[in-house]
C-alpha positions in Angstrom: 190.9 52.6 87.3 192.7 55.1 85.1 189.4 56.2 83.6 187.4 56.5 86.8 189.9 57.9 89.2 189.9 61.5 87.9 186.1 61.5 87.8 185.9 60.2 91.3 188.0 63.0 92.6 185.8 65.6 90.9 182.7 63.9 92.5 184.4 64.0 95.9 185.1 67.7 95.6 181.6 68.5 94.5 180.1 66.4 97.2 182.2 68.0 99.9 181.5 71.5 98.8 177.7 70.8 98.5 177.6 69.2 101.9 179.5 72.0 103.6 177.1 74.5 102.0 174.0 72.5 103.0 175.2 72.1 106.6 175.3 75.9 106.9 171.6 76.3 106.0 169.0 77.4 108.5 166.8 74.3 108.3 169.8 72.1 109.4 170.2 74.4 112.4 166.5 74.1 113.1 166.5 70.3 112.9 169.4 70.2 115.4 167.5 72.6 117.7 164.5 70.3 117.6 166.6 67.5 119.0 168.0 65.6 116.0 171.5 64.3 116.5 174.2 65.5 114.1 174.1 62.2 112.2 170.3 62.3 111.8 170.3 65.9 110.6 173.1 65.1 108.2 171.5 61.9 106.7 167.9 63.0 106.7 168.2 66.6 105.6 171.6 67.7 104.5 172.7 64.6 102.5 169.4 64.5 100.5 169.8 68.2 99.4 173.6 67.9 98.8 173.1 65.0 96.4 171.3 67.2 93.8 174.5 68.7 92.3 176.3 65.4 92.6 173.7 63.6 90.5 173.9 66.4 87.9 177.7 65.8 87.7 177.3 62.1 87.4 174.9 62.5 84.5 177.5 64.7 82.7 180.4 62.4 83.5 178.6 59.3 82.1 179.2 60.3 78.5 182.9 61.0 79.3 183.2 57.5 80.9 181.5 55.8 78.0 183.6 57.6 75.4 186.8 56.8 77.3 185.8 53.1 77.6 185.3 53.0 73.8 188.7 54.5 73.2 190.5 52.3 75.8 188.9 49.1 74.7 189.7 49.7 71.1 193.3 50.8 71.6 194.1 47.8 73.9 191.7 45.4 72.1 189.8 44.6 75.3 186.3 43.0 75.3 183.6 45.2 76.9 180.8 47.6 76.5 182.9 50.2 74.7 183.9 47.7 72.0 180.3 46.5 71.6 179.1 50.0 71.1 181.8 50.7 68.6 181.1 47.6 66.6 177.3 48.1 66.5 
């Protein structure tokens, strides 16, 4: 929990800003004008394009989470993937 909570807050901020930026685009307004509900426009168009920066951040955070797991599992002598990588 201590390792993932700061990363989750960063992801939430990036997701929120990307979604707000995407919802202001012209193609979202066009989809709403064509008759899509707000939910359909958000899920079909906005969410798909807002996930691009989020996936980039997840890729960058993966190495941080793995390194943190190695440190935590070796300091507290816990079994897990970090210890397995360290012993390999």
